[in-house]
C-alpha positions in Angstrom: -52.3 1.1 101.2 -51.9 -1.7 103.8 -54.1 -3.8 102.0 -52.0 -3.2 98.4 -48.7 -3.6 100.2 -49.9 -7.1 102.0 -51.1 -8.2 98.4 -48.3 -7.1 96.4 -46.2 -10.0 97.1 -49.0 -12.6 96.2 -49.7 -10.9 93.3 -45.7 -10.8 92.3 -46.0 -14.7 93.0 -48.8 -15.2 90.8 -47.7 -13.2 87.8 -44.3 -15.2 88.1 -46.3 -18.4 87.9 -48.3 -16.9 85.0 -45.3 -16.1 83.3 -43.7 -19.5 83.7 -47.0 -21.4 82.7 -47.1 -19.2 79.4 -43.4 -20.2 78.8 -43.2 -23.7 79.5 -44.8 -25.0 76.1 -41.8 -22.8 74.4 -39.3 -24.4 76.6 -40.7 -28.0 76.2 -40.7 -27.6 72.1 -37.2 -25.9 72.7 -35.9 -29.1 74.5 -37.5 -31.6 72.1 -36.8 -29.8 68.7 -33.2 -28.7 69.8 -31.7 -29.6 73.0 -32.5 -33.3 72.6 -31.2 -33.6 69.3 -28.1 -32.2 70.0 -27.3 -34.3 72.9 -28.3 -37.4 71.0 -25.7 -36.4 68.6 -23.0 -36.1 70.9 -23.7 -39.4 72.6 -23.9 -41.1 69.3 -20.6 -39.5 68.3 -19.1 -41.8 70.9 -20.3 -44.9 69.5 -19.6 -47.0 66.5 -23.0 -47.5 65.4 -24.5 -49.3 62.4 -27.5 -47.5 61.2 -30.0 -49.8 60.5 -30.1 -51.5 63.7 -28.5 -48.4 65.9 -26.4 -50.9 67.8 -22.5 -50.6 68.1 -19.8 -50.3 70.8 -18.3 -47.6 72.5 -15.2 -45.8 70.9 -15.1 -42.5 72.8 -13.0 -40.0 70.6 -11.9 -42.5 67.7 -14.7 -41.0 65.4 -13.3 -37.2 66.1 -9.8 -38.6 65.3 -10.9 -40.1 62.3 -12.4 -36.6 61.5 -9.5 -34.7 62.2 -7.2 -37.2 60.2 -9.4 -38.4 57.3 -9.3 -36.0 53.9 -13.2 -36.0 53.2 -14.1 -33.8 56.3 -11.4 -31.2 55.5 -12.2 -31.5 51.7 -16.1 -31.3 52.3 -15.5 -28.1 54.6 -13.6 -26.7 51.6 -16.5 -27.2 49.1 -18.8 -25.8 51.9 -17.0 -22.5 52.3 -16.8 -22.2 48.4 -20.0 -22.8 48.2 -21.5 -20.5 51.1 -19.0 -17.5 49.7 -19.9 -17.8 46.4 -23.3 -18.0 46.5 -23.5 -15.2 49.4 -21.7 -12.9 47.3 -24.1 -13.3 44.6 -27.0 -13.0 46.7 -25.4 -9.5 48.2 -24.8 -8.2 44.8 -28.1 -9.2 43.0 -30.1 -8.5 46.1 -28.8 -5.0 46.8 -29.1 -4.1 43.1 -32.6 -5.0 42.8 -33.6 -3.4 46.0 -31.9 -0.1 44.9 -34.0 -0.6 41.3 -37.4 -1.5 43.4 -36.9 1.6 45.4 -37.2 4.0 42.5 -40.5 5.3 41.6 -41.3 3.0 38.8 -44.9 2.4 37.3 -44.4 -1.2 37.8 -42.9 -1.2 41.1 -45.5 -3.0 42.9 -45.8 -5.8 40.6 -42.0 -6.2 40.3 -41.8 -6.4 44.3 -44.3 -9.2 44.1 -42.5 -10.9 41.5 -39.1 -10.8 42.9 -40.1 -12.8 45.7 -41.1 -15.6 43.7 -38.0 -17.6 43.6 -37.6 -17.8 47.4 -41.3 -18.8 48.1 -40.9 -21.7 45.4 -40.6 -25.0 46.6 -36.8 -26.1 46.4 -38.1 -29.3 44.3 -39.8 -27.5 41.6 -36.9 -24.8 41.4 -34.4 -28.1 41.1 -36.4 -29.5 38.2 -36.6 -26.4 36.3 -32.7 -25.7 36.5 -31.8 -29.5 35.8 -33.8 -28.7 32.8 -32.2 -25.5 31.8 -28.8 -27.1 32.2 -29.2 -30.3 30.4 -26.9 -30.9 28.3 -28.8 -32.4 25.2 -32.2 -30.5 25.3 -31.2 -28.0 28.0 -32.3 -24.3 27.0 -29.4 -22.5 28.5 -26.9 -24.8 26.3 -29.2 -24.0 23.2 -29.2 -20.1 23.8 -25.7 -19.7 24.5 -25.0 -21.8 20.8 -27.8 -19.7 18.9 -25.5 -16.6 20.4 -22.4 -17.9 19.3 -20.8 -18.4 22.9 -20.6 -22.1 22.8 -19.7 -24.2 19.8 -21.1 -27.6 21.5 -23.1 -28.2 24.6 -21.6 -27.8 27.9 -22.2 -30.5 30.7 -22.9 -28.1 33.1 -23.9 -30.7 36.2 -21.4 -33.5 35.4 -18.3 -31.6 35.1 -16.1 -29.1 37.0 -15.9 -26.3 37.9 -19.2 -26.4 35.9 -21.2 -28.2 38.4 -20.2 -25.7 41.5 -20.9 -22.6 39.5 -24.2 -23.9 38.3 -24.8 -24.8 42.0 -24.0 -21.0 43.1 -26.1 -19.6 40.2 -29.1 -21.4 41.4 -28.3 -20.9 44.9 -28.0 -17.2 44.6 -31.2 -17.0 42.4 -33.3 -19.0 45.0 -32.3 -16.9 47.9 -31.7 -13.3 47.1 -35.3 -12.3 47.3 -34.3 -12.6 51.4 -31.7 -9.5 50.7 -33.9 -7.8 48.5 -36.9 -7.9 51.2 -34.2 -6.7 54.2 -32.4 -4.0 52.1 -35.3 -2.4 50.4 -37.2 -2.4 54.2 -34.1 -0.3 55.4 -33.6 1.9 52.0 -37.5 3.2 53.0 -36.3 4.4 56.0 -33.4 6.6 55.2 -34.2 10.4 55.5 -34.6 11.8 52.0 -33.0 15.1 53.3 -29.6 13.4 53.4 -30.1 12.6 49.3 -31.2 16.3 48.9 -28.2 17.8 50.9 -26.0 15.5 48.6 -27.8 16.8 45.5 -27.3 20.6 46.2 -23.5 19.5 46.8 -23.2 18.2 43.5 -22.8 14.7 44.4 -23.8 12.2 41.8 -25.6 8.7 41.8 -22.4 6.7 42.7 -21.3 9.2 45.1 -24.5 9.3 46.8 -24.5 5.6 46.9 -20.9 5.3 48.7 -21.5 8.1 51.0 -24.9 8.0 51.8 -26.5 4.6 51.0 -24.1 1.9 51.8 -23.4 3.3 54.9 -26.8 3.6 56.0 -27.3 -0.2 55.0 -24.2 -1.3 56.7 -26.0 -2.5 59.9 -28.8 -4.5 58.0 -26.3 -5.9 55.4 -24.1 -7.3 58.7 -27.1 -9.2 60.1 -28.0 -10.4 56.5 -24.7 -11.5 55.6 -24.3 -13.6 59.0 -27.9 -15.2 58.7 -27.4 -16.3 55.0 -23.9 -17.6 56.1 -25.6 -19.5 58.6 -28.1 -21.0 56.3 -26.1 -21.5 53.6 -23.3 -23.2 55.3 -26.3 -25.9 56.2 -27.8 -26.1 52.8 -28.7 -29.7 52.0 -31.7 -30.0 49.7 -30.9 -27.6 46.8 -27.3 -29.2 46.4 -28.4 -32.8 46.8 -31.2 -32.4 44.4 -29.1 -30.8 41.9 -25.6 -32.6 41.7 -25.9 -35.3 44.7 -22.6 -34.0 45.6 -21.0 -34.7 42.4 -19.4 -35.3 40.0 -17.5 -37.9 42.3 -17.4 -35.6 45.4 -16.9 -32.3 43.9 -19.9 -30.4 45.4 -20.2 -32.7 48.4 -20.8 -30.2 51.3 -20.7 -31.2 55.0 -24.2 -31.7 55.1 -24.1 -34.3 52.3 -21.1 -35.8 53.7 -23.2 -36.5 57.1 -26.1 -37.7 55.1 -23.7 -40.2 53.2 -22.1 -41.1 56.2 -25.5 -41.8 57.8 -27.3 -43.5 55.2 -24.9 -44.4 52.5 -22.5 -46.3 54.6 -24.5 -46.7 57.3 -21.9 -45.1 60.0 -24.6 -43.4 62.2 -21.7 -42.6 64.7 -19.2 -41.1 62.1 -22.1 -39.2 61.0 -23.0 -38.0 64.4 -19.1 -36.8 64.8 -19.3 -34.8 61.3 -22.5 -33.1 62.5 -20.9 -32.0 65.7 -17.9 -30.8 63.8 -20.5 -29.1 61.6 -22.2 -27.5 64.3 -18.7 -26.1 66.2 -17.9 -24.2 62.6 -21.4 -23.1 62.7 -21.1 -21.8 66.3 -18.1 -19.6 65.4 -21.1 -17.7 62.9 -23.5 -17.8 65.9 -21.1 -16.0 68.1 -20.3 -13.2 65.6 -24.4 -12.8 65.0 -24.9 -12.4 68.5 -22.4 -10.1 69.4 -22.9 -7.8 66.4 -26.9 -7.9 67.3 -25.8 -6.9 70.8 -23.9 -4.0 69.3 -26.6 -2.8 67.5 -29.1 -3.0 70.2 
């Protein structure tokens, strides 16, 4: 016992050193990938920097004053919120509906569960190329089908006019990312006790009543996490919107992510772009705080 007591501090010290050694690579990667770029963006936002040379003058808070007083930031923020709310709503509606369908005892359920993941794992570039072909106003399959059905009299410019461009971008975003909702909701549906539904059937509850009284309350916690995560990811979406419309027509679909890119590499104003990115980070921080609080409450 005396030997064990004597060696206990030494063992604890060794375990502590081992834990520090194991976590050190993660801390290094976290610092290089997240902390350093964040601090660099805050630092650059205090300068008026020309992108090709990365040289400029210290301007202090002038970039943030421009951010608050110029209308392009607020216009891009509104566009980003419209995009986020629109595509997130469709993702939740389609995702929950598809999860409920795939939860049923269907003979093709295994195949359907595999196919529903296809949009999520498909390359964004490939998906955008396919959808740009579908949306094409001259030879697009979407216009051709709508004209054949008698819904349209003439081809519609889906990505070149508003509000068609925003609708098109939201539809593509919802199609691309709704499988994430399906996966999460389907996993939760499989853990709901079956005896709850059996008791509801005995009491005479129909499918709609069972959904509102049993399924939806059971899904509330996972839906909260899904909404917060997808809101964060959709808010910072860049490649899909950039490849579809480039922020056009004019700047009607220009989100904050596209605005940062335009300022940095279109106008060569790296300092102003850094200020925009910091403003974008502040907005996303609000989502993160809500997500962390909801996660802790769930635990």
